[in-house]
C-alpha positions as a Markdown table, in Angstrom:
| # | Residue | x | y | z |
|---|---|---|---|---|
| 1 | Met | 197.3 | 288.8 | 0.5 |
| 2 | Met | 197.8 | 292.6 | 1.1 |
| 3 | Ala | 199.6 | 294.0 | 3.9 |
| 4 | Ser | 196.7 | 295.3 | 6.0 |
| 5 | Asp | 195.1 | 292.0 | 5.3 |
| 6 | Thr | 197.9 | 290.2 | 6.8 |
| 7 | Asn | 197.7 | 292.5 | 9.9 |
| 8 | Glu | 194.4 | 292.0 | 10.4 |
| 9 | Ser | 195.1 | 288.7 | 10.3 |
| 10 | Gln | 197.9 | 288.9 | 13.5 |
| 11 | Leu | 195.6 | 291.1 | 14.9 |
| 12 | Ala | 192.9 | 289.1 | 15.5 |
| 13 | Phe | 195.2 | 286.7 | 16.4 |
| 14 | Ile | 196.8 | 288.7 | 19.2 |
| 15 | Ser | 193.0 | 289.4 | 20.5 |
| 16 | Glu | 192.6 | 285.6 | 20.6 |
| 17 | Gln | 196.0 | 284.9 | 22.4 |
| 18 | Val | 194.8 | 287.9 | 24.7 |
| 19 | Gln | 191.6 | 286.3 | 25.7 |
| 20 | Ile | 193.4 | 283.2 | 26.3 |
| 21 | Cys | 195.5 | 284.4 | 28.8 |
| 22 | Met | 193.0 | 286.6 | 31.3 |
| 23 | Leu | 192.6 | 284.7 | 34.4 |
| 24 | Pro | 189.2 | 282.8 | 34.0 |
| 25 | Ser | 186.5 | 284.1 | 36.6 |
| 26 | Leu | 185.7 | 281.9 | 39.8 |
| 27 | Asn | 182.9 | 279.4 | 39.9 |
| 28 | Ala | 181.8 | 280.9 | 43.2 |
| 29 | Asp | 182.3 | 283.8 | 45.2 |
| 30 | Leu | 185.3 | 284.8 | 47.6 |
| 31 | Asp | 183.2 | 284.7 | 50.5 |
| 32 | Glu | 182.0 | 281.2 | 49.6 |
| 33 | Val | 185.1 | 278.9 | 48.6 |
| 34 | Gln | 189.0 | 278.8 | 49.9 |
| 35 | Thr | 191.2 | 280.2 | 47.1 |
| 36 | Leu | 194.6 | 278.6 | 47.3 |
| 37 | Pro | 197.7 | 278.8 | 45.0 |
| 38 | Val | 197.5 | 275.3 | 43.8 |
| 39 | His | 194.4 | 276.1 | 42.4 |
| 40 | Phe | 195.7 | 278.3 | 39.7 |
| 41 | Glu | 198.4 | 275.6 | 38.5 |
| 42 | Ala | 196.7 | 275.1 | 35.5 |
| 43 | Tyr | 196.5 | 278.6 | 34.4 |
| 44 | His | 200.1 | 279.0 | 35.6 |
| 45 | Ser | 200.5 | 276.3 | 33.0 |
| 46 | Met | 198.6 | 277.7 | 29.9 |
| 47 | Leu | 200.4 | 281.4 | 30.8 |
| 48 | Glu | 204.1 | 279.1 | 30.3 |
| 49 | Gln | 203.2 | 278.4 | 27.3 |
| 50 | Glu | 200.4 | 280.9 | 26.0 |
| 51 | Leu | 202.5 | 284.0 | 27.0 |
| 52 | Pro | 206.0 | 283.5 | 25.0 |
| 53 | Lys | 203.5 | 283.0 | 21.9 |
| 54 | Leu | 202.0 | 286.3 | 22.8 |
| 55 | Tyr | 204.7 | 288.0 | 23.1 |
| 56 | Asp | 206.4 | 286.7 | 20.1 |
| 57 | Leu | 203.4 | 288.4 | 18.0 |
| 58 | Leu | 203.7 | 291.5 | 19.5 |
| 59 | Gln | 207.1 | 291.9 | 18.8 |
| 60 | Arg | 206.3 | 291.0 | 14.8 |
| 61 | Asn | 203.3 | 293.2 | 15.3 |
| 62 | Glu | 205.0 | 296.0 | 17.7 |
| 63 | Asp | 205.3 | 299.1 | 14.9 |
| 64 | Val | 201.2 | 298.5 | 14.1 |
| 65 | Leu | 200.1 | 298.3 | 17.6 |
| 66 | Leu | 202.5 | 300.9 | 19.0 |
| 67 | Asn | 201.4 | 303.5 | 15.7 |
| 68 | Asn | 198.4 | 302.9 | 14.0 |
| 69 | Ile | 195.6 | 304.7 | 16.1 |
| 70 | Ala | 193.0 | 302.3 | 14.1 |
| 71 | Tyr | 193.5 | 299.7 | 16.5 |
| 72 | Pro | 192.6 | 300.8 | 20.1 |
| 73 | Glu | 190.4 | 297.6 | 21.1 |
| 74 | Ile | 193.8 | 295.5 | 21.0 |
| 75 | Arg | 195.7 | 298.2 | 22.7 |
| 76 | Ala | 192.6 | 298.4 | 25.2 |
| 77 | Gln | 192.7 | 294.2 | 25.8 |
| 78 | Leu | 196.7 | 294.0 | 25.8 |
| 79 | Val | 196.6 | 297.0 | 29.0 |
| 80 | Leu | 193.3 | 295.0 | 30.5 |
| 81 | Leu | 195.8 | 291.7 | 30.3 |
| 82 | Leu | 199.3 | 293.2 | 31.0 |
| 83 | Cys | 197.6 | 295.0 | 34.6 |
| 84 | Glu | 196.6 | 291.6 | 35.6 |
| 85 | Leu | 199.6 | 289.9 | 35.0 |
| 86 | Thr | 201.9 | 292.4 | 36.7 |
| 87 | Ala | 199.9 | 293.2 | 39.6 |
| 88 | Ser | 201.4 | 292.2 | 42.9 |
| 89 | Pro | 201.0 | 290.7 | 45.3 |
| 90 | Thr | 198.6 | 288.0 | 44.6 |
| 91 | Ile | 197.4 | 284.2 | 45.0 |
| 92 | Tyr | 197.4 | 283.8 | 41.3 |
| 93 | Thr | 201.2 | 285.2 | 40.4 |
| 94 | Leu | 203.3 | 283.3 | 38.5 |
| 95 | Asn | 205.9 | 282.0 | 40.3 |
| 96 | Gly | 209.8 | 282.7 | 40.4 |
| 97 | Glu | 210.9 | 280.4 | 37.7 |
| 98 | Cys | 208.5 | 282.7 | 35.2 |
| 99 | Glu | 209.9 | 286.0 | 36.1 |
| 100 | Gln | 211.0 | 286.9 | 32.6 |
| 101 | Leu | 207.9 | 286.1 | 31.2 |
| 102 | Leu | 206.4 | 289.2 | 34.3 |
| 103 | Gln | 209.4 | 291.4 | 33.3 |
| 104 | Asn | 208.3 | 290.9 | 29.5 |
| 105 | Ala | 204.7 | 292.2 | 31.0 |
| 106 | Asn | 206.1 | 294.9 | 32.6 |
| 107 | Glu | 208.2 | 296.2 | 30.0 |
| 108 | Leu | 205.2 | 295.7 | 27.5 |
| 109 | Leu | 202.8 | 298.1 | 29.5 |
| 110 | Arg | 205.8 | 300.5 | 30.0 |
| 111 | Lys | 206.0 | 300.6 | 26.4 |
| 112 | Leu | 201.9 | 301.2 | 25.8 |
| 113 | Ser | 201.5 | 303.7 | 28.2 |
| 114 | Pro | 202.3 | 306.9 | 25.7 |
| 115 | Phe | 199.8 | 305.2 | 23.7 |
| 116 | Trp | 196.7 | 305.5 | 25.8 |
| 117 | Arg | 194.2 | 307.6 | 24.1 |
| 118 | Asn | 191.1 | 308.3 | 25.7 |
| 119 | Ala | 189.3 | 305.3 | 22.8 |
| 120 | Glu | 191.7 | 303.2 | 24.9 |
| 121 | Glu | 190.6 | 304.9 | 28.3 |
| 122 | Asn | 186.6 | 304.3 | 27.8 |
| 123 | Leu | 187.3 | 300.4 | 26.7 |
| 124 | Ile | 189.1 | 299.8 | 29.9 |
| 125 | Phe | 186.8 | 301.7 | 32.0 |
| 126 | Lys | 184.0 | 300.0 | 30.2 |
| 127 | Tyr | 185.4 | 296.7 | 30.9 |
| 128 | Tyr | 185.9 | 297.1 | 34.7 |
| 129 | Glu | 183.0 | 298.8 | 35.2 |
| 130 | Lys | 181.2 | 295.3 | 34.3 |
| 131 | Lys | 183.4 | 293.1 | 36.1 |
| 132 | Leu | 183.7 | 294.8 | 39.5 |
| 133 | His | 179.9 | 296.0 | 39.6 |
| 134 | Lys | 178.9 | 295.7 | 43.2 |
| 135 | Asp | 179.4 | 291.8 | 44.6 |
| 136 | Cys | 180.5 | 290.7 | 40.9 |
| 137 | Trp | 184.1 | 291.4 | 41.6 |
| 138 | Lys | 184.1 | 288.6 | 44.2 |
| 139 | Arg | 184.1 | 286.2 | 41.0 |
| 140 | Gln | 187.0 | 288.3 | 39.2 |
| 141 | Leu | 190.6 | 287.9 | 40.6 |
| 142 | Gly | 192.1 | 289.2 | 37.6 |
| 143 | Ala | 190.0 | 292.6 | 37.6 |
| 144 | Val | 190.3 | 293.3 | 40.6 |
| 145 | His | 193.8 | 292.8 | 41.0 |
| 146 | Gly | 194.4 | 294.1 | 37.7 |
| 147 | Tyr | 192.4 | 297.3 | 38.1 |
| 148 | Val | 194.7 | 298.5 | 41.2 |
| 149 | Arg | 197.6 | 297.6 | 39.3 |
| 150 | Tyr | 195.8 | 300.0 | 36.4 |
| 151 | Leu | 195.5 | 302.5 | 38.7 |
| 152 | Glu | 198.8 | 302.5 | 40.4 |
| 153 | His | 200.6 | 302.5 | 36.8 |
| 154 | Arg | 198.4 | 305.7 | 35.7 |
| 155 | His | 199.7 | 307.7 | 39.3 |
| 156 | Ile | 203.5 | 306.6 | 38.4 |
| 157 | Asn | 203.1 | 307.9 | 35.2 |
| 158 | Asn | 201.3 | 311.0 | 36.1 |
| 159 | Ile | 198.3 | 310.3 | 34.0 |
| 160 | Gln | 195.3 | 312.0 | 36.1 |
| 161 | Met | 191.9 | 310.2 | 36.6 |
| 162 | Pro | 189.2 | 311.7 | 34.8 |
| 163 | Thr | 186.2 | 312.5 | 37.5 |
| 164 | Gln | 183.9 | 309.6 | 36.3 |
| 165 | Leu | 187.2 | 307.1 | 37.0 |
| 166 | Leu | 187.5 | 308.7 | 40.5 |
| 167 | Thr | 184.0 | 308.2 | 41.5 |
| 168 | Phe | 183.8 | 304.4 | 40.4 |
| 169 | Ser | 187.3 | 304.0 | 42.0 |
| 170 | Leu | 185.7 | 305.6 | 45.1 |
| 171 | Ala | 183.0 | 303.1 | 44.9 |
| 172 | Val | 184.7 | 300.0 | 44.4 |
| 173 | Gly | 187.3 | 300.8 | 46.5 |
| 174 | Leu | 184.8 | 301.2 | 49.6 |
| 175 | Asn | 183.2 | 298.4 | 48.4 |
| 176 | Val | 186.2 | 295.6 | 47.8 |
| 177 | Arg | 187.1 | 297.0 | 51.7 |
| 178 | Glu | 184.0 | 295.4 | 52.9 |
| 179 | Ser | 185.6 | 292.0 | 51.9 |
| 180 | Phe | 186.4 | 290.0 | 55.1 |
| 181 | Gln | 189.3 | 289.0 | 53.7 |
| 182 | Ser | 192.5 | 291.2 | 54.3 |
| 183 | Glu | 193.8 | 290.8 | 51.2 |
| 184 | Tyr | 191.1 | 292.2 | 49.1 |
| 185 | Lys | 190.8 | 295.1 | 52.2 |
| 186 | Gln | 193.8 | 295.9 | 51.8 |
| 187 | Leu | 193.2 | 296.3 | 47.7 |
| 188 | Gly | 190.4 | 298.6 | 49.1 |
| 189 | Val | 192.8 | 300.6 | 51.1 |
| 190 | Arg | 195.2 | 300.8 | 47.9 |
| 191 | Ile | 192.6 | 301.9 | 45.7 |
| 192 | Leu | 191.5 | 304.6 | 48.3 |
| 193 | Thr | 195.1 | 305.7 | 48.9 |
| 194 | Leu | 195.6 | 306.6 | 44.8 |
| 195 | Ile | 192.4 | 308.5 | 45.2 |
| 196 | Leu | 194.1 | 310.8 | 47.8 |
| 197 | Lys | 196.9 | 311.0 | 45.6 |
| 198 | Asp | 195.0 | 312.2 | 42.9 |
| 199 | Gly | 193.9 | 315.0 | 45.3 |
| 200 | Gln | 190.7 | 316.2 | 43.0 |
| 201 | Leu | 188.0 | 314.5 | 45.6 |
| 202 | Asn | 187.1 | 315.9 | 48.4 |
| 203 | Val | 186.6 | 312.4 | 49.9 |
| 204 | Gln | 188.8 | 312.1 | 52.9 |
| 205 | Gly | 186.2 | 312.2 | 55.4 |
| 206 | Val | 184.8 | 309.5 | 54.1 |
| 207 | Ile | 187.5 | 307.8 | 53.7 |
| 208 | Tyr | 188.8 | 308.5 | 57.1 |
| 209 | Glu | 185.9 | 306.4 | 58.6 |
| 210 | Asn | 186.1 | 303.5 | 56.8 |
| 211 | Val | 190.1 | 302.9 | 56.9 |
| 212 | Phe | 190.3 | 304.0 | 60.6 |
| 213 | Arg | 187.5 | 301.2 | 61.3 |
| 214 | Asp | 190.3 | 298.5 | 60.8 |
| 215 | Val | 193.0 | 299.7 | 62.6 |
| 216 | Gln | 193.0 | 297.8 | 65.4 |
| 217 | Ser | 193.5 | 294.8 | 62.9 |
| 218 | Met | 197.0 | 293.4 | 63.1 |
| 219 | Glu | 197.0 | 290.5 | 60.7 |
| 220 | Ser | 199.8 | 291.9 | 58.4 |
| 221 | Ile | 202.4 | 294.6 | 58.4 |
| 222 | Gly | 202.2 | 295.5 | 55.2 |
| 223 | Ala | 198.2 | 295.3 | 55.5 |
| 224 | Thr | 198.5 | 297.9 | 58.7 |
| 225 | Ile | 201.2 | 300.3 | 56.9 |
| 226 | Cys | 198.8 | 300.4 | 53.7 |
| 227 | Asn | 196.0 | 301.5 | 56.4 |
| 228 | Trp | 198.4 | 303.8 | 58.4 |
| 229 | Asp | 199.7 | 305.5 | 55.3 |
| 230 | Cys | 195.9 | 306.1 | 54.1 |
| 231 | Leu | 194.8 | 307.7 | 57.1 |
| 232 | Cys | 197.8 | 310.4 | 57.3 |
| 233 | Leu | 197.2 | 311.3 | 53.6 |
| 234 | Cys | 193.5 | 311.8 | 54.9 |
| 235 | Leu | 195.0 | 314.2 | 57.5 |
| 236 | Asp | 197.3 | 315.9 | 54.6 |
| 237 | His | 193.9 | 316.6 | 52.4 |
| 238 | Phe | 192.3 | 318.1 | 55.8 |
| 239 | Ile | 194.9 | 320.3 | 56.2 |
| 240 | Glu | 195.1 | 321.8 | 53.0 |
| 241 | Leu | 191.2 | 322.7 | 53.0 |
| 242 | Asp | 192.2 | 324.8 | 56.2 |
| 243 | Ser | 190.4 | 322.1 | 58.7 |
| 244 | Phe | 193.2 | 320.9 | 61.6 |
| 245 | Pro | 191.9 | 317.6 | 62.4 |
| 246 | Trp | 193.1 | 317.4 | 65.9 |
| 247 | Asn | 190.8 | 314.8 | 66.7 |
| 248 | Gln | 191.2 | 312.8 | 64.1 |
| 249 | Cys | 195.0 | 313.1 | 64.9 |
| 250 | Asp | 193.9 | 312.3 | 68.7 |
| 251 | Asp | 191.9 | 308.9 | 67.2 |
| 252 | Met | 195.4 | 307.9 | 65.4 |
| 253 | Leu | 197.7 | 308.8 | 67.9 |
| 254 | Glu | 195.3 | 306.7 | 70.7 |
| 255 | Arg | 194.9 | 303.8 | 68.7 |
| 256 | Leu | 198.4 | 304.0 | 67.6 |
| 257 | Ile | 199.6 | 303.7 | 70.7 |
| 258 | Gln | 197.2 | 300.5 | 71.9 |
| 259 | Asn | 198.5 | 298.3 | 69.2 |
| 260 | Val | 202.3 | 299.0 | 69.8 |
| 261 | Ser | 201.4 | 297.5 | 73.1 |
| 262 | Leu | 199.1 | 294.8 | 71.9 |
| 263 | Ala | 201.4 | 293.4 | 69.0 |
| 264 | Ser | 203.4 | 290.2 | 69.1 |
| 265 | Ser | 205.6 | 290.8 | 66.2 |
| 266 | Thr | 208.9 | 293.3 | 66.7 |
| 267 | Glu | 208.2 | 294.2 | 63.0 |
| 268 | Met | 204.7 | 295.5 | 63.5 |
| 269 | Ser | 206.0 | 297.8 | 66.9 |
| 270 | Ile | 208.6 | 299.4 | 64.6 |
| 271 | Ser | 205.8 | 300.5 | 62.0 |
| 272 | Leu | 203.2 | 301.5 | 64.5 |
| 273 | Met | 205.9 | 303.8 | 66.6 |
| 274 | His | 207.1 | 305.3 | 63.3 |
| 275 | Phe | 203.4 | 306.7 | 62.6 |
| 276 | Ile | 203.7 | 307.7 | 66.2 |
| 277 | Thr | 207.0 | 309.7 | 65.2 |
| 278 | Lys | 204.7 | 311.1 | 62.4 |
| 279 | Leu | 202.4 | 312.3 | 64.0 |
| 280 | Gly | 204.1 | 314.1 | 66.5 |
| 281 | Tyr | 206.0 | 316.2 | 64.3 |
| 282 | Tyr | 202.5 | 316.8 | 61.8 |
| 283 | Phe | 201.6 | 319.7 | 63.1 |
| 284 | Ala | 205.6 | 321.3 | 63.2 |
| 285 | Ile | 205.8 | 324.6 | 61.5 |
| 286 | Asn | 209.6 | 322.8 | 60.2 |
| 287 | Lys | 208.5 | 319.6 | 59.7 |
| 288 | Asn | 211.0 | 319.4 | 56.7 |
| 289 | Glu | 213.4 | 320.1 | 58.8 |
| 290 | Ile | 212.2 | 317.4 | 61.1 |
| 291 | Gln | 212.3 | 314.6 | 58.9 |
| 292 | Ala | 215.6 | 315.3 | 57.5 |
| 293 | Val | 217.2 | 315.0 | 60.6 |
| 294 | Leu | 215.3 | 312.0 | 61.3 |
| 295 | Thr | 216.2 | 310.0 | 58.3 |
| 296 | Ala | 219.6 | 310.8 | 59.0 |
| 297 | Asp | 222.2 | 307.6 | 60.7 |
| 298 | Leu | 222.2 | 308.8 | 64.1 |
| 299 | Thr | 225.0 | 306.9 | 65.3 |
| 300 | Glu | 227.2 | 309.0 | 62.5 |
| 301 | Pro | 229.2 | 311.7 | 64.3 |
| 302 | Asn | 227.3 | 315.1 | 65.1 |
| 303 | Arg | 223.6 | 314.0 | 63.8 |
| 304 | Met | 222.7 | 313.1 | 67.0 |
| 305 | Thr | 223.6 | 316.8 | 67.6 |
| 306 | Asp | 221.6 | 318.2 | 65.5 |
| 307 | Cys | 218.9 | 315.8 | 65.7 |
| 308 | Leu | 218.7 | 317.4 | 69.6 |
| 309 | Glu | 218.7 | 320.7 | 68.9 |
| 310 | Val | 216.1 | 320.2 | 66.1 |
| 311 | Cys | 213.6 | 318.3 | 67.8 |
| 312 | Ala | 214.0 | 319.9 | 70.4 |
| 313 | Ser | 212.7 | 323.2 | 69.2 |
| 314 | Leu | 209.1 | 321.2 | 68.5 |
| 315 | Asn | 206.1 | 322.7 | 69.8 |
| 316 | Val | 203.3 | 321.0 | 69.5 |
| 317 | Cys | 200.4 | 320.9 | 71.8 |
| 318 | Thr | 199.2 | 317.3 | 70.5 |
| 319 | Asn | 202.3 | 315.9 | 72.1 |
| 320 | Tyr | 201.7 | 317.1 | 75.7 |
| 321 | Arg | 198.3 | 315.3 | 75.6 |
| 322 | Trp | 199.7 | 312.2 | 74.8 |
| 323 | Ala | 203.3 | 312.3 | 76.5 |
| 324 | Lys | 202.6 | 310.1 | 79.4 |
| 325 | Ser | 201.1 | 307.2 | 77.1 |
| 326 | Ile | 204.2 | 307.3 | 75.2 |
| 327 | Leu | 206.5 | 307.1 | 77.9 |
| 328 | Gln | 204.3 | 304.2 | 79.3 |
| 329 | Met | 204.3 | 302.3 | 75.8 |
| 330 | Leu | 207.9 | 302.4 | 75.3 |
| 331 | Val | 207.9 | 300.7 | 78.6 |
| 332 | Leu | 206.0 | 298.3 | 78.1 |
| 333 | Ala | 207.7 | 298.0 | 74.3 |
| 334 | Ser | 211.3 | 297.3 | 75.9 |
| 335 | Glu | 210.9 | 294.0 | 76.5 |
| 336 | Lys | 211.5 | 293.3 | 72.6 |
| 337 | Leu | 215.1 | 294.9 | 73.3 |
| 338 | Leu | 215.7 | 291.2 | 74.6 |
| 339 | Gly | 215.3 | 289.5 | 71.8 |
| 340 | Ser | 217.9 | 288.9 | 68.4 |
| 341 | Val | 220.6 | 291.4 | 68.5 |
| 342 | Asp | 218.8 | 293.0 | 65.3 |
| 343 | Ala | 215.7 | 293.1 | 66.4 |
| 344 | Ala | 216.7 | 294.8 | 69.4 |
| 345 | Ala | 218.4 | 297.5 | 67.3 |
| 346 | Gln | 215.9 | 298.3 | 65.3 |
| 347 | Val | 213.4 | 299.2 | 68.0 |
| 348 | Leu | 216.2 | 301.1 | 70.0 |
| 349 | Val | 216.2 | 302.9 | 66.7 |
| 350 | Glu | 212.6 | 304.1 | 66.1 |
| 351 | Met | 212.3 | 304.3 | 70.2 |
| 352 | Gln | 215.1 | 307.1 | 70.0 |
| 353 | Arg | 213.5 | 308.7 | 67.2 |
| 354 | Cys | 209.6 | 308.6 | 68.8 |
| 355 | Tyr | 211.1 | 309.5 | 72.2 |
| 356 | Leu | 212.9 | 313.1 | 70.4 |
| 357 | Val | 209.7 | 314.2 | 69.1 |
| 358 | Cys | 207.2 | 312.9 | 71.0 |
| 359 | Val | 208.8 | 313.2 | 74.5 |
| 360 | Leu | 212.0 | 315.4 | 74.2 |
| 361 | Pro | 210.8 | 318.7 | 73.3 |
| 362 | Ile | 208.0 | 318.8 | 76.4 |
| 363 | Pro | 209.7 | 321.0 | 79.6 |
| 364 | Leu | 210.1 | 319.2 | 82.1 |
| 365 | Gln | 208.0 | 321.4 | 84.8 |
| 366 | Ala | 205.0 | 319.6 | 82.7 |
| 367 | Leu | 206.7 | 315.9 | 82.3 |
| 368 | His | 209.0 | 315.5 | 85.4 |
| 369 | Ile | 206.2 | 313.7 | 87.3 |
| 370 | His | 205.5 | 310.7 | 84.8 |
| 371 | Leu | 210.0 | 311.0 | 83.8 |
| 372 | Arg | 210.5 | 309.9 | 87.5 |
| 373 | Glu | 209.1 | 306.6 | 86.6 |
| 374 | Phe | 209.9 | 305.9 | 83.5 |
| 375 | Tyr | 213.8 | 306.5 | 83.8 |
| 376 | Ala | 213.7 | 303.9 | 86.6 |
| 377 | Lys | 211.9 | 301.1 | 84.0 |
| 378 | Phe | 213.3 | 302.0 | 80.9 |
| 379 | Val | 216.9 | 302.3 | 81.7 |
| 380 | Ala | 216.7 | 299.5 | 83.9 |
| 381 | Val | 215.7 | 297.4 | 80.6 |
| 382 | Leu | 218.3 | 299.2 | 78.2 |
| 383 | Met | 221.3 | 297.9 | 80.9 |
| 384 | Glu | 219.8 | 294.2 | 80.9 |
| 385 | Cys | 219.6 | 294.7 | 76.9 |
| 386 | Ile | 223.3 | 295.5 | 77.2 |
| 387 | Ser | 224.1 | 292.5 | 79.6 |
| 388 | Val | 222.2 | 290.1 | 77.3 |
| 389 | His | 223.7 | 291.2 | 74.4 |
| 390 | Lys | 227.0 | 291.9 | 75.5 |
| 391 | Asp | 229.0 | 291.4 | 72.1 |
| 392 | Ser | 227.2 | 294.0 | 70.4 |
| 393 | Lys | 228.8 | 296.9 | 69.9 |
| 394 | Leu | 226.2 | 299.2 | 67.8 |
| 395 | Leu | 223.2 | 298.1 | 71.0 |
| 396 | Gln | 226.1 | 299.5 | 73.1 |
| 397 | Lys | 226.0 | 302.5 | 70.8 |
| 398 | Leu | 222.7 | 302.9 | 70.9 |
| 399 | Thr | 222.1 | 302.4 | 74.7 |
| 400 | Asp | 224.8 | 305.2 | 75.4 |
| 401 | Gln | 222.7 | 307.7 | 73.0 |
| 402 | Phe | 219.5 | 307.3 | 74.6 |
| 403 | Val | 221.5 | 307.7 | 78.3 |
| 404 | Gln | 223.1 | 310.6 | 76.4 |
| 405 | Ile | 219.2 | 312.3 | 75.1 |
| 406 | Phe | 218.0 | 311.9 | 78.9 |
| 407 | Ile | 220.8 | 313.9 | 80.2 |
| 408 | Tyr | 220.2 | 316.6 | 77.3 |
| 409 | Gln | 217.1 | 316.8 | 78.1 |
| 410 | Leu | 217.8 | 316.9 | 82.2 |
| 411 | Lys | 219.8 | 319.7 | 80.8 |
| 412 | His | 217.5 | 322.1 | 78.6 |
| 413 | Gly | 214.6 | 320.8 | 79.1 |
| 414 | Ser | 213.4 | 323.0 | 81.6 |
| 415 | Thr | 211.5 | 326.8 | 81.1 |
| 416 | Gly | 213.3 | 328.3 | 84.1 |
| 417 | Lys | 216.9 | 328.4 | 85.0 |
| 418 | Glu | 216.6 | 325.0 | 87.1 |
| 419 | Gly | 214.7 | 322.2 | 86.5 |
| 420 | Pro | 212.6 | 320.6 | 88.9 |
| 421 | Cys | 214.5 | 319.1 | 91.5 |
| 422 | Asn | 213.1 | 315.8 | 91.9 |
| 423 | Leu | 215.2 | 315.0 | 88.6 |
| 424 | Lys | 218.7 | 316.0 | 90.2 |
| 425 | Asn | 219.6 | 313.0 | 91.4 |
| 426 | Tyr | 218.5 | 311.1 | 88.1 |
| 427 | Leu | 220.9 | 313.5 | 85.8 |
| 428 | Thr | 224.1 | 312.8 | 88.4 |
| 429 | Ala | 223.0 | 308.7 | 88.4 |
| 430 | Leu | 222.7 | 309.1 | 84.2 |
| 431 | Glu | 225.7 | 310.9 | 83.9 |
| 432 | Asn | 227.7 | 307.9 | 86.2 |
| 433 | Leu | 226.0 | 305.4 | 83.8 |
| 434 | Ile | 227.8 | 306.3 | 80.9 |
| 435 | Pro | 231.1 | 304.8 | 81.8 |
| 436 | Val | 229.3 | 301.9 | 82.8 |
| 437 | Ile | 227.7 | 301.2 | 79.2 |
| 438 | Ala | 231.3 | 302.0 | 77.9 |
| 439 | Lys | 233.1 | 298.6 | 79.4 |
């Protein structure tokens, strides 16, 4: 038998193995049945048997697969399978005992990437176009998860999306996002985020409106972060078009502040406060400088001093409008300081950054009415926090830092020679707290 015949036989066998390993379609739409991990046990057993055979075949035929331009169908099939296998998180993912099988799949996908040509891309597109059309995706879990993985892999490897793929992705993203299941809403948002990152289509308005509809939901931290990251990317695109999104920014801040107050978990509150801080310096001229000082460990010597100076120079009108609401939010969220030591420390760190950006730069003359009530309530909780966690040096340090921020604000936050007279007593009281905290 000639070598070419052997190759054809081997490649035909590879094609069969790929088809065997693809996740079968559901028998009913996602909306109509409850899918659980246990439903995929037979599929997992099959993969444990068949994937090693496929990997062995691929290893023996690697040179032909990678270097012979005549086999785009096989390469396209492999990409589809590998994207399906390595998509994450999914309900059908192989468990931890099969980690090596997934590592091999990721490695194979990496090897194949340089060999994607127009022929392979067209075949892949036609496959997804068929599987993800309208409501078809609701039975095609492998295809919908694999598609997101495919787009993410392209983005990581700087493979720009052609217009046809972009417009199709927009339709799929908006369609999948309409699912009532949060897992698939998040998948839709991930697709929309990748479209924004690609940067070719002027669709940020459509994406913003669709994603913002669901930000009141806080079912999972992952989905929440995904939504707000996507919305922030929308703002970036508005800016690039010289359309300053003041209204969108205000809407986002209003919802974020409400959600922090409603969030039941510490992790959720921290995640949401992070985005409030981000929006607080979003329109700043020295945005990169602020980002740099905020990412530093502010408990290290001189870091806080640098941060105070940079943040105090901020002059963003948005913060004036929301300062009162942010102060009230911090007071409401301060109850989370009485939980575990680790949780309290994380909350305090995020609160500090939020305060430094959104409150510290505002002149005392515009803020003093709200600060009096805030100091009285918030400082009381800070002192209760270090009393509850009296053995934690870190919380003691963070509390001391917060009080030092207040003192700095009262000393340097006035636009005139003297600050508002109704805050002078607070400065003295806060300075007297420093030795108490240190005990």
